[in-house]
C-alpha positions as a printed NumPy array, in Angstrom:
array([[-20.011,  16.318, -13.993],
       [-20.473,  15.952, -10.232],
       [-18.729,  18.309,  -7.819],
       [-17.161,  16.557,  -4.828],
       [-15.988,  17.835,  -1.47 ],
       [-13.009,  16.188,   0.237],
       [-11.602,  15.895,   3.754],
       [ -8.219,  14.628,   4.92 ],
       [ -7.783,  12.789,   8.216],
       [ -4.029,  13.16 ,   8.592],
       [ -2.054,  15.734,   6.643],
       [  1.497,  14.485,   6.936],
       [  3.799,  13.825,   4.003],
       [  1.531,  11.193,   2.433],
       [ -1.622,  13.235,   3.04 ],
       [ -0.012,  16.282,   1.452],
       [  1.016,  14.229,  -1.553],
       [ -2.497,  12.861,  -2.006],
       [ -3.791,  16.419,  -1.629],
       [ -1.489,  17.664,  -4.408],
       [ -2.927,  15.108,  -6.835],
       [ -6.588,  15.403,  -5.831],
       [ -6.377,  19.161,  -6.419],
       [ -5.47 ,  18.547, -10.071],
       [ -8.835,  16.909, -10.747],
       [-11.67 ,  19.136, -11.949],
       [-14.761,  19.687,  -9.804],
       [-13.003,  18.69 ,  -6.581],
       [-12.728,  20.977,  -3.564],
       [-10.884,  20.132,  -0.345],
       [-13.086,  21.32 ,   2.495],
       [-11.118,  20.323,   5.604],
       [ -8.042,  18.621,   7.026],
       [ -7.011,  17.369,  10.448],
       [ -3.602,  16.722,  11.955],
       [ -2.251,  16.924,  15.503],
       [  1.132,  18.282,  14.32 ],
       [  0.912,  22.044,  13.843],
       [  3.577,  22.408,  11.084],
       [  1.485,  20.039,   8.95 ],
       [ -1.729,  21.924,   9.712],
       [ -0.004,  25.132,   8.641],
       [  0.547,  23.658,   5.165],
       [ -3.19 ,  23.823,   4.446],
       [ -4.687,  27.179,   3.432],
       [ -7.884,  26.239,   1.588],
       [-10.476,  25.4  ,   4.246],
       [-11.269,  24.221,   7.757],
       [ -8.478,  22.918,   9.991],
       [ -8.802,  20.573,  12.975],
       [ -6.357,  19.079,  15.462],
       [ -7.934,  15.623,  15.407],
       [-10.029,  13.636,  12.977],
       [-12.816,  12.739,  15.411],
       [-13.647,  16.417,  15.848],
       [-13.479,  16.967,  12.091],
       [-15.88 ,  14.132,  11.313],
       [-18.329,  15.455,  13.918],
       [-18.402,  18.929,  12.38 ],
       [-17.788,  18.362,   8.68 ],
       [-19.436,  16.092,   6.123],
       [-17.768,  15.563,   2.762],
       [-18.331,  13.328,  -0.262],
       [-14.833,  11.83 ,  -0.024],
       [-12.477,  11.228,   2.9  ],
       [ -8.793,  10.341,   2.777],
       [ -7.402,   8.452,   5.783],
       [ -3.651,   9.146,   6.07 ],
       [ -3.057,   8.355,   9.74 ],
       [ -0.81 ,   6.09 ,  11.84 ],
       [ -1.922,   2.461,  11.707],
       [ -3.659,   2.44 ,  15.096],
       [ -6.224,   4.964,  13.828],
       [ -6.915,   3.438,  10.387],
       [ -9.965,   1.331,  11.219],
       [-11.61 ,   3.822,  13.582],
       [-11.193,   6.715,  11.149],
       [-12.471,   4.587,   8.248],
       [-15.618,   3.724,  10.178],
       [-16.233,   7.352,  11.18 ],
       [-15.822,   8.483,   7.575],
       [-18.242,   5.828,   6.321],
       [-20.773,   6.822,   8.984],
       [-20.389,  10.385,   7.739],
       [-21.538,   9.293,   4.3  ],
       [-18.128,   9.566,   2.614],
       [-16.494,   7.429,   0.016],
       [-13.189,   6.485,   1.655],
       [ -9.602,   6.144,   0.493],
       [ -7.432,   4.687,   3.269],
       [ -3.669,   4.341,   3.134],
       [ -1.99 ,   1.002,   3.733],
       [ -1.946,  -0.914,   5.96 ],
       [ -5.724,  -1.094,   6.3  ],
       [ -5.412,  -2.172,   9.953],
       [ -2.882,  -3.283,  12.538],
       [ -3.878,  -6.927,  12.253],
       [ -6.37 ,  -9.414,  10.84 ],
       [ -8.526,  -9.21 ,  13.978],
       [ -9.231,  -5.535,  13.26 ],
       [-10.009,  -6.383,   9.633],
       [-12.565,  -8.964,  10.716],
       [-14.314,  -6.379,  12.875],
       [-14.313,  -3.902,   9.997],
       [-15.663,  -6.552,   7.608],
       [-18.863,  -6.784,   9.649],
       [-19.311,  -3.016,   9.789],
       [-18.762,  -2.132,   6.133],
       [-21.738,  -4.286,   5.124],
       [-23.9  ,  -1.409,   6.386],
       [-22.473,   0.889,   3.69 ],
       [-22.924,  -0.93 ,   0.353],
       [-23.326,   2.308,  -1.629],
       [-19.983,   3.776,  -0.563],
       [-16.601,   2.985,  -2.082],
       [-13.82 ,   1.938,   0.289],
       [-10.482,   1.768,  -1.504],
       [ -6.999,   1.197,  -0.101],
       [ -3.691,   2.783,  -1.082],
       [ -1.812,  -0.139,  -2.593],
       [  0.07 ,   2.291,  -4.769],
       [  2.526,  -0.152,  -6.338],
       [ -0.203,  -1.674,  -8.515],
       [ -0.119,   1.549, -10.532],
       [  3.618,   1.507, -11.324],
       [  4.538,   0.92 , -14.97 ],
       [  6.555,  -2.253, -14.353],
       [  3.722,  -3.857, -12.377],
       [  1.141,  -2.917, -15.011],
       [  3.333,  -4.337, -17.795],
       [  4.069,  -7.557, -15.885],
       [  0.358,  -8.104, -15.202],
       [ -0.51 ,  -7.647, -18.889],
       [  2.15 , -10.148, -19.944],
       [  1.036, -12.735, -17.375],
       [ -2.632, -12.315, -18.349],
       [ -1.903, -13.   , -22.04 ],
       [ -0.751, -16.565, -21.079],
       [  1.943, -16.348, -23.803],
       [  4.577, -17.286, -21.247],
       [  2.426, -19.986, -19.697],
       [  1.632, -20.323, -16.023],
       [  3.599, -18.881, -13.112],
       [  6.016, -21.358, -11.514],
       [  7.381, -19.204,  -8.711],
       [  8.023, -15.645,  -7.532],
       [ 10.861, -14.142,  -5.515],
       [ 10.665, -10.681,  -3.998],
       [ 13.1  ,  -8.518,  -2.037],
       [ 12.022,  -5.151,  -0.679],
       [ 13.989,  -3.256,   1.882],
       [ 15.393,  -0.041,   3.258],
       [ 17.9  ,   0.999,   5.906],
       [ 15.63 ,   1.844,   8.842],
       [ 12.346,   1.136,  10.604],
       [ 11.812,   4.82 ,  11.374],
       [ 13.987,   7.528,   9.782],
       [ 16.264,   9.512,  12.081],
       [ 14.1  ,  12.11 ,  13.809],
       [ 15.755,  15.339,  14.879],
       [ 14.367,  17.612,  17.568],
       [ 12.866,  17.312,  21.027],
       [ 12.144,  14.033,  22.806],
       [  8.448,  14.836,  22.457],
       [  8.816,  15.129,  18.698],
       [ 10.837,  11.898,  18.52 ],
       [  8.167,  10.092,  20.523],
       [  5.444,  11.516,  18.268],
       [  7.031,  10.301,  15.028],
       [  8.512,   6.974,  16.181],
       [  5.172,   5.148,  16.32 ],
       [  6.307,   2.652,  13.643],
       [  8.712,   1.171,  16.215],
       [  5.908,   0.432,  18.707],
       [  3.771,  -2.614,  18.034],
       [  0.77 ,  -1.25 ,  19.941],
       [  0.707,   1.683,  17.514],
       [  1.845,   0.052,  14.286],
       [  0.769,  -3.591,  14.569],
       [  4.016,  -4.772,  12.989],
       [  7.372,  -3.752,  11.584],
       [  8.938,  -3.727,   8.143],
       [  6.621,  -6.408,   6.715],
       [  3.441,  -4.516,   7.579],
       [  4.918,  -1.117,   6.753],
       [  6.651,  -1.82 ,   3.427],
       [  6.558,  -5.557,   2.702],
       [  2.771,  -5.33 ,   2.485],
       [  3.229,  -3.864,  -1.013],
       [  5.127,  -6.996,  -2.067],
       [  2.444,  -9.237,  -0.572],
       [ -0.249,  -7.276,  -2.407],
       [  1.623,  -7.717,  -5.704],
       [  1.987, -11.45 ,  -5.147],
       [ -1.767, -11.615,  -4.576],
       [ -2.31 ,  -9.559,  -7.729],
       [ -0.232, -11.934,  -9.861],
       [ -1.379, -15.283,  -8.474],
       [ -2.902, -15.161,  -4.974],
       [ -4.779, -17.905,  -3.139],
       [ -1.895, -18.529,  -0.736],
       [ -2.757, -21.136,   1.854],
       [  0.543, -22.015,   3.597],
       [  3.463, -20.031,   4.981],
       [  6.853, -20.76 ,   6.503],
       [  8.766, -17.856,   7.992],
       [ 11.544, -16.525,  10.169],
       [ 11.127, -13.142,  11.814],
       [ 14.027, -11.213,  13.339],
       [ 14.342,  -8.24 ,  15.68 ],
       [ 18.051,  -8.777,  16.17 ],
       [ 19.564,  -5.632,  14.716],
       [ 17.468,  -2.583,  15.617],
       [ 16.161,  -4.323,  18.766],
       [ 12.804,  -2.584,  18.64 ],
       [  9.318,  -3.77 ,  19.519],
       [  8.725,  -4.767,  15.884],
       [ 10.638,  -6.868,  13.369],
       [ 13.475,  -5.579,  11.192],
       [ 13.691,  -8.639,   8.883],
       [ 11.176, -11.18 ,   7.622],
       [ 12.076, -14.231,   5.528],
       [  8.952, -15.993,   4.238],
       [  8.   , -18.784,   1.86 ],
       [  4.404, -19.012,   0.613],
       [  2.525, -21.737,  -1.236],
       [ -0.809, -21.324,  -2.973],
       [ -3.508, -23.856,  -3.803],
       [ -2.037, -24.392,  -7.291],
       [  1.416, -25.186,  -5.866],
       [  2.893, -21.859,  -6.919],
       [  5.638, -20.811,  -4.506],
       [  6.669, -17.285,  -3.548],
       [  9.525, -16.128,  -1.358],
       [  9.787, -12.721,   0.312],
       [ 12.59 , -10.952,   2.103],
       [ 11.268,  -7.787,   3.758],
       [ 14.097,  -5.899,   5.405],
       [ 14.974,  -2.776,   7.376],
       [ 18.703,  -3.576,   7.211],
       [ 19.405,  -3.222,   3.489],
       [ 21.76 ,  -0.276,   3.659],
       [ 21.137,   0.477,   0.002],
       [ 17.39 ,   0.609,  -0.627],
       [ 16.259,  -2.193,  -2.911],
       [ 13.207,  -3.461,  -4.753],
       [ 13.249,  -6.561,  -6.937],
       [ 10.671,  -9.106,  -8.031],
       [ 11.459, -12.131, -10.207],
       [  8.546, -13.993, -11.772],
       [  9.361, -17.344, -13.364],
       [  6.871, -18.695, -15.902],
       [  6.811, -21.841, -18.043],
       [  8.179, -20.085, -21.149],
       [ 10.046, -17.12 , -19.786],
       [ 10.835, -14.868, -16.902],
       [ 10.088, -11.302, -15.769],
       [ 12.681,  -9.457, -13.685],
       [ 11.394,  -6.259, -12.09 ],
       [ 13.941,  -4.023, -10.405],
       [ 13.941,  -0.561,  -8.89 ],
       [ 10.825,   1.396,  -8.041],
       [ 10.297,   5.1  ,  -8.558],
       [  9.523,   6.723,  -5.219],
       [  9.532,  10.088,  -3.481],
       [ 13.025,   9.435,  -2.113],
       [ 14.436,   8.349,  -5.522],
       [ 16.57 ,   5.862,  -3.589],
       [ 15.449,   2.567,  -5.16 ],
       [ 17.042,   3.147,  -8.55 ],
       [ 15.693,   3.189, -12.08 ],
       [ 12.397,   1.352, -12.513],
       [ 12.741,  -1.336, -15.162],
       [ 11.502,  -4.733, -16.286],
       [ 13.546,  -7.358, -18.115],
       [ 11.478,  -9.728, -20.243],
       [ 13.271, -13.011, -20.894],
       [ 11.725, -15.269, -23.535],
       [ 12.53 , -18.928, -23.98 ],
       [ 12.533, -19.639, -27.725],
       [ 11.609, -22.932, -29.366],
       [ 15.265, -23.547, -30.251],
       [ 16.162, -23.303, -26.566],
       [ 17.875, -19.924, -26.843],
       [ 16.839, -16.92 , -24.793],
       [ 15.961, -13.404, -25.876],
       [ 15.968, -10.505, -23.445],
       [ 14.241,  -7.108, -23.677],
       [ 14.541,  -4.314, -21.13 ],
       [ 12.   ,  -1.543, -20.565],
       [ 12.843,   1.397, -18.303],
       [ 10.537,   4.056, -16.885],
       [ 11.673,   7.504, -15.809],
       [  8.53 ,   9.104, -14.389],
       [  6.369,   7.922, -11.494],
       [  2.747,   8.209, -12.608],
       [  1.418,   5.788,  -9.984],
       [  0.051,   8.355,  -7.515],
       [ -1.801,  10.263, -10.209],
       [ -3.209,   7.064, -11.737],
       [ -4.414,   5.769,  -8.382],
       [ -6.211,   8.995,  -7.427],
       [ -7.778,   9.358, -10.872],
       [ -8.959,   5.742, -10.758],
       [-10.534,   6.238,  -7.31 ],
       [-12.452,   9.36 ,  -8.373],
       [-13.541,   7.664, -11.61 ],
       [-15.108,   4.776,  -9.668],
       [-17.073,   7.276,  -7.579],
       [-18.311,   9.114, -10.676],
       [-19.281,   5.792, -12.274],
       [-21.017,   4.762,  -9.029],
       [-19.041,   1.521,  -9.246],
       [-19.449,   0.302,  -5.67 ],
       [-18.683,  -3.379,  -6.26 ],
       [-16.055,  -4.269,  -8.881],
       [-13.054,  -1.994,  -8.439],
       [ -9.371,  -2.565,  -7.684],
       [ -7.959,  -2.136,  -4.198],
       [-11.271,  -2.784,  -2.465],
       [-11.832,  -4.261,   0.975],
       [-11.642,  -7.81 ,  -0.388],
       [ -8.178,  -7.157,  -1.857],
       [ -7.02 ,  -5.573,   1.391],
       [ -8.425,  -8.439,   3.458],
       [ -6.621, -11.059,   1.336],
       [ -3.347,  -9.188,   1.744],
       [ -3.779,  -8.857,   5.508],
       [ -4.621, -12.559,   5.671],
       [ -1.254, -13.423,   4.076],
       [  0.516, -11.   ,   6.444],
       [ -1.195, -12.797,   9.338],
       [ -0.074, -16.199,   7.974],
       [  3.546, -15.02 ,   7.781],
       [  3.555, -13.605,  11.315],
       [  1.809, -16.702,  12.692],
       [  4.175, -19.149,  10.969],
       [  7.308, -17.81 ,  12.674]])
């Protein structure tokens, strides 16, 4: 079995979590990390440490690179890692906007033998996996519509400490750094799931609000999407839901799937469960609930990524650039329709 070396561009909370899971895989060694925040750098004891990713990519070559940086660096770091010969795993969002994705689309054609996968982690949650299997069987018929709500109580969590520290960690509130607000930061997962279940969205109607937090980016997005098969999807992406919430209702011709709660690091979205509602021939309904107590999504996603590298599967894998581009295209439609 191949031995792989790994580097991390960005070693914040997400980078550290990815690191914890990559270390569990045999024949993997983490060679270097970079981060401009010293307490995060101090968390790493296994190899070379750099203050910024550009310096790291100049001095270190690894088989795999993880990009866990603020949005404004995502595309640049991805390109540098590809140039370095790495397979790349980049966190969401893949870019600040569709314009950056179009530029990246031209560049990645030069690297057909390298895998570029994006961290759309929610695809690996048990409820999403189960819903996809049910939809794919066609037993419930075609999808009629979808309705998703995903929200939390802030754009950026309360940051304690010096003004310099607050400025450093409040980049999600600045459009030049983030590209967008709650939709791009969290709602992108909901958009990705809608694409996973039906996709091909061609029209959007939306309202975008900055009324409550009064920041440079939005705190609420209300959107209605329509695809080429006349399937409709509605999304409410919010930074003013004081109790964190995730729900996705999928209505089909012969039943309905209600997904609620999502297991996360904060444990604040409630129990992860799916209600399966069947419409019987006699007109009555039957309902079955499945609950999940352990979040295996991060482990599954990392294991899947490494497996594709070992299989040398550089074309047909989940979470590739094409998937990311489609999701960013829908995000662009929603922003543009307001």
